[in-house]
C-alpha positions as CSV (number, residue, x, y, z in Angstrom):
1,X,201.0,132.9,120.2
2,X,198.8,135.4,121.8
3,X,199.5,136.3,125.4
4,X,196.5,137.2,127.5
5,X,197.0,140.0,129.9
6,X,195.6,139.8,133.4
7,X,193.9,142.6,135.1
8,X,195.4,143.9,138.4
9,X,192.7,141.8,140.1
10,X,193.7,138.8,138.0
11,X,197.3,139.3,139.0
12,X,196.4,139.6,142.7
13,X,194.2,136.5,142.5
14,X,197.0,134.5,140.7
15,X,199.5,135.5,143.5
16,X,196.9,134.5,146.1
17,X,196.3,131.1,144.4
18,X,200.0,130.3,144.3
19,X,200.3,131.1,148.0
20,X,197.2,129.0,148.7
21,X,198.8,126.0,146.9
22,X,201.9,126.4,149.0
23,X,199.8,126.8,152.2
24,X,197.7,123.8,151.4
25,X,200.8,121.6,151.0
26,X,202.2,122.9,154.3
27,X,198.9,122.5,156.1
28,X,198.6,118.9,154.9
29,X,202.2,118.1,156.1
30,X,201.5,119.8,159.4
31,X,198.2,118.0,159.8
32,X,199.8,114.6,159.0
33,X,202.4,115.3,161.7
34,X,199.8,116.5,164.2
35,X,197.6,113.4,164.1
36,X,200.1,110.7,163.1
37,X,200.2,109.2,166.6
38,X,196.5,108.7,166.3
39,X,196.9,106.6,163.2
40,X,195.5,109.4,161.0
41,X,196.6,111.4,158.1
42,X,195.2,114.8,157.1
43,X,193.1,113.0,154.4
44,X,191.6,110.6,156.9
45,X,191.0,113.3,159.5
46,X,189.2,115.4,156.8
47,X,186.9,112.5,156.0
48,X,186.1,111.9,159.6
49,X,185.3,115.7,160.0
50,X,183.0,115.6,157.0
51,X,181.1,112.7,158.5
52,X,180.9,114.5,161.9
53,X,179.7,117.7,160.4
54,X,177.1,116.2,158.0
55,X,173.5,116.7,159.1
56,X,172.8,113.0,158.7
57,X,174.7,109.9,157.5
58,X,175.7,110.2,153.9
59,X,177.0,107.9,151.1
60,X,180.6,108.3,149.9
61,X,179.5,110.2,146.8
62,X,177.8,112.9,148.9
63,X,180.8,113.1,151.3
64,X,183.1,113.6,148.2
65,X,180.7,116.3,146.8
66,X,180.7,118.2,150.1
67,X,184.5,118.0,150.2
68,X,184.9,119.0,146.6
69,X,186.9,115.7,146.2
70,X,187.0,112.8,143.8
71,X,184.6,110.0,144.8
72,X,187.1,107.3,144.1
73,X,189.7,108.9,146.4
74,X,187.1,109.3,149.2
75,X,186.0,105.7,148.7
76,X,189.6,104.5,149.1
77,X,190.0,106.5,152.3
78,X,186.6,105.4,153.7
79,X,187.7,101.8,153.0
80,X,190.9,102.4,155.0
81,X,188.9,103.9,157.9
82,X,186.5,100.9,157.8
83,X,189.4,98.5,158.0
84,X,190.7,100.5,161.1
85,X,187.3,100.3,162.7
86,X,186.8,104.1,162.6
87,X,183.7,104.0,160.4
88,X,181.0,101.5,159.5
89,X,178.4,101.2,156.8
90,X,174.6,101.3,157.3
91,X,171.9,100.5,154.9
92,X,170.6,103.4,152.9
93,X,166.8,103.3,152.7
94,X,167.0,105.5,149.5
95,X,169.6,103.5,147.6
96,X,170.4,99.8,147.8
97,X,174.0,100.0,146.8
98,X,175.1,103.4,148.1
99,X,175.5,102.6,151.8
100,X,175.7,105.3,154.4
101,X,179.0,106.0,156.2
102,X,178.8,106.5,160.0
103,X,181.4,106.9,162.7
104,X,182.0,104.1,165.1
105,X,182.6,104.9,168.8
106,X,186.4,104.4,168.1
107,X,186.0,106.8,165.2
108,X,184.4,109.5,167.4
109,X,187.1,109.1,170.0
110,X,189.8,109.3,167.4
111,X,188.3,112.4,165.8
112,X,187.8,114.1,169.2
113,X,191.4,113.3,170.1
114,X,192.5,114.9,166.8
115,X,190.5,118.0,167.5
116,X,192.0,118.2,171.0
117,X,195.4,118.4,169.3
118,X,194.2,120.9,166.7
119,X,192.9,123.5,169.1
120,X,196.2,124.5,170.7
121,X,198.0,124.2,167.4
122,X,195.5,126.5,165.7
123,X,195.6,128.9,168.6
124,X,199.4,129.1,168.4
125,X,199.4,129.5,164.6
126,X,196.9,132.3,164.8
127,X,199.0,134.3,167.3
128,X,199.7,137.8,166.0
129,X,197.1,137.6,163.3
130,X,194.0,139.9,163.5
131,X,190.7,138.1,163.8
132,X,189.2,140.6,161.3
133,X,192.0,139.8,158.8
134,X,191.4,136.1,159.1
135,X,187.6,136.7,158.7
136,X,188.3,138.8,155.5
137,X,190.4,136.0,154.0
138,X,187.7,133.5,154.9
139,X,185.1,135.6,153.1
140,X,187.3,135.9,150.0
141,X,188.1,132.2,149.9
142,X,184.5,131.3,150.4
143,X,183.4,133.7,147.6
144,X,186.0,132.1,145.2
145,X,184.9,128.6,146.1
146,X,181.3,129.4,145.5
147,X,182.1,130.9,142.1
148,X,184.1,127.8,141.1
149,X,181.4,125.5,142.4
150,X,178.7,127.4,140.4
151,X,180.8,126.9,137.3
152,X,181.3,123.2,137.8
153,X,179.1,120.7,135.8
154,X,177.5,118.2,138.2
155,X,179.3,115.3,136.5
156,X,182.6,116.9,137.0
157,X,182.1,117.1,140.8
158,X,180.9,113.5,141.4
């Protein structure tokens, strides 16, 4: 069996990816704890955020695309949010079956409450870290995400 040798950059990226996997798990756990009393999970909070930050109401498939997530998983979470009264569906003038997902007033209040909890948490977590270092990490992660997205086939992302 042939063993492929990584370049120094490939080794550095591999180490970064392993730490990002660990960080993602820790962030999801911390997020779950942070918003549990609001009846949210990190996944529900993320979907609410995608709805809030979209330029206009979107169908589930578009929300999933924007999040880089599986459409079926996003649909399941949206259905849970619908049952909780946090989102509603509106008719989509461009597609009869793909309804648009919108926040309800309760959904907006819940999202705003989550963000009010997030601000002091993020401020505390960022203490001792240089803004320029955080910005550099953000640039690297964004560049890697864009490379991966440009390599994805459209049917793999939907």
